[in-house]
N, C-alpha and C positions, 0 to 999 in steps of 0.2 A: 406535348407530354400525353401519353395514353391514359384515358380515364379507366378506373376500376369498374368492372361490371358488378351488378348486385350479387351475383354468385360469389365473386371474389371477396366482397365485403362479408358475406356469410361465412366464408372459410376463415377470414381473419377475426371474426367475432369472438371465438373462444379465447384467442390470445388477448384481445382487449378486455374481456371479462376477467381473465386471470390477472392482468396488470392492474385493473381497477380494484379487485379484491385483495391482492397481495401487497400492492405498493400505494396506490392512491388513497384508498379509504383509511388504512392504518396511519398514513402520513397526516391526513386531515384530522384524524382523531388525536394524534400526538400534538398537533398544533393547537387544537381546542384545549387539550389538557395543559399546554404551556400557558394558557391564559387563565388558568384556574389554580387555586391553592387546594391541594388534596393530599391525603395520606391513607394509611391502612385504616379501614373502617370509618372513614370520615367522608361525608358528602362533599363534592367539589364546590368551591366558592369562587365566583368570578372575580379576578383581581386585575384584569387587563394585562398591561405590559410590565407589571410589577415583578414578575419572576425573572424577566430578562434583565431588569435593572439590578435585581439581587445577584444574579449570576455575574453580570459585567462589573459589579463593584466588589466581587469576591477575589481576594488576592490568590487563593488556591486555584481558581479558574485560570487566571493569567499565568500562574506557574505551570499548570498543566498544559495550557496552550503553547507556552514557550518550549516545554519539553517535547510536545508533539511536533512543533515546527522543526526543531533541531533533529530529532530522531528520524522523522519522515524524510527530510531532505538528505540526511546522511545515508539512510537505507536505500532510498530510491536511486540516487545518483551513483552510489557504490554498486548497486545491482546493474545499472546501465553500463558502467565501465566493465565490470566483470562479465556480464552477459554478452556484451559486444566482443570482448576478447575471446570468450569461448566460441561464439558463433563464427568468428573469423578463423579460429583454429580448426573447427569442424569443417568449414567450407574449403579449407586449404588442402584437405585430404588426409585427415588424421588416421593413423593405423588403428585397427580393431575398433572401427567407428561404432558398430552396434553395441559392443560391450561398454565402451566409454559413454555412449548415449544413455544406456541404462543406468550407469553410475551417476551421471550428472542429474538425471531425472529422479533418482531415488529419494532425495529429501522431500520432494513434492508428494510422494506417495505415503509419507509418514504423517500420522495425525498430528495436528499442531500441538495439542496438549501433550502427547507422548514425546514429541520432539523437544519441547521446552523442558519437561521433567528430566529427559535424558541429559540435556545440556546442564541442567541444574545439578545433577549428580556428578557428572564428570568434571565440572568446574568447581566442585566443593573443595576448599583448601585443606580439609581434614582427611577426606577419604577418596576424593575424585581423582581419576587418573591424570588429567591435565592440570587440575588445581594443585595436586601434591607436587607434580613435576615443576610447575612454576614457582611454588613455594621453596622447593629445594634449590632452585636457581636464584633465589632472592627476589623474585618478582611475584610474590604471593598476592592474590586478589582478595579483596574484602568487599565484594559487591553488595553484601547485605547491609553494610554500614556506610559505604561510600556512594553517594548519588551518582557521581560521574562514572565510576566503574560499573554501577548497576545499569545505567543507560547505555554504556558502551557494549556491555554483554547483551542487553536487549537488542541492540542494533545488529550485532554479529549473528544472533540467533535468527532474527527476521531475515537477514540477507541469506543465510544458509537455507532457510526453508523456502523462500520465494524466488530465489535465483533461477531455478529451472523454468518458471513461468516466463520470466524476462528473457531468458536464453531462447526459449521456443519462438517467441514473437520475433526477436531479432534474427534468429537463424532462418525463419521463414521469409523475412524481408530480404535477406541476402540471397537466398535461393531464387527469389523472384526477379533478381536483376539479370538481364540477358547476358549470356556469356560472350555474345558477339561484340558487346561494348568493350570487354576486357581484351578480346583478341585484337580489335582495332587499336587499342591503346598500346598493346605490346608491339604491334607492327610500327607504331609511331615512336617506339623507343622509351615508353614510360616504364618506370620501375615500380616496385610494390608500394612504396610510400606514396608516390604520385597517384597511383591508381586508387589508393584508399581515400585520399583527400579530394581527388578530382572526380571520382566515379562512385565508389561505394558509399561514402558518407553523404554526399548530396542526394543520391537516389534512395538512401535509407532513412532520410529525415521523416517522411510520413509514418513509417513503422516505429521510429524512435518516439515521435510525438504520441502515437497511440499507446505505446508501452508506458511512457511517462504518465499519461492520463490514467490508465488502469492502475498502475502501482501507487500513484499519489492518492487516488480515491480509496483503494483498499488499505494502504498503509495508514491513512488518516483514521481508520477505525481500529487501529491496533489495540488489542486488549489482552489476549492470552499470554503473550510474552511477558508483559509487565506484571499482570496479576499473579501468575504462577511463580514468577521469579522474585519479585520484591513486594507485591501487594501495594505498590505505591510508596513504600517506605524507603529510607527512614524519614519520619516526620513529614510524610506526603511529598517528599522532594523528588521522587521519580514518577509521580502520577502523570499520566497522559489523559487526554480528554475523555476517552472511553471509560477509563478507570474512574475519573472524576464523576462521570454520569452514573456509573454503577454504584459508587459510594453514596451519592445523593439519593438515588432511587431506592435501593434495596438495603442499604445500611441505615440511612437516616429517614427513609420513608417520605422524602420530599419529592413527590411525583411531578409537581408543577415545575420546579426549578430544573429537575432532571429532563423533563420534556423540552424546556427552553434551551437547555444545553444541547440536546439532540438536534433541535432545529438550527441552532447556531453552527453546529458541525455540518449539517446539510448545506446551509448557505455558503459556508466556507469551501466545502467540496465543490459546489456548483461554480463558485467564483474561480477556483483553481482550474477546474476542468474547462470552463468557458474560455479562459486565457489560452490554453493549449489547443482547444478546438479552433479558436480564431486563427492561431498561428498555422495550424494544419490546413484550414480552409484557404488562407491567403497563399500558402505554399502551393497548394494544388491549383488555385486560380492562376498564379503566375506561371506554373508549368504548362497549363492548358492554353495560355494566351498566345 
């Protein structure tokens, strides 16, 4: 392995300084804060791991953790299925590809706040276009009072907004597969289904794992959809971890427990990402063996 020269280290130094200032130092400060009890206008008091104990014994935390687990898994794997279907459709030679490409990517160009508020309006059962139509069909939604309907709508909005990102990663992965492999399979008499399960899916696994890692980590921090739609209600039954953290920090002024919640979220994200990174590393190692 070639060693980096001193000049190369000098060129990389600004990036390291940026990472240190933007990620490392704030993370360490939040960890220090999680070991202290503090609030608005109150000096921090060291309490050790007491904040972590408080959070882990809070039933609202576990409710938020359960909601996060359910919503994140529903959102991410729905995006994977839909994104893969779209990627295969585009790779097969879709007519008007440029126009359809722009349409598919359009939700990602919309601000998250604007998108959620637009969905909130059109799904309103009193004056929203889709909400009124569903009510007329006897399928009216009451997501402001029903936790299940609220979380379902949150999941739909999140899939709508982030599907283009998932689609782009998977589409790029499909385009990277050599066409000569498919041509050889056709000569051997393989049909489309066989080529998908024997060629496309196995060769796409690294791209799938990378996509799952990105989306799980990003979805784990879900906030705007829940806060703008339900604010965690009714009775805090639709809270996710990011909303729970926000309520603790800025509504209740409990900075110590909020910081502890943040670090628990970080550790959970690292554990999830590490599992998929291990799977990807093992897959690549087997492929190179």
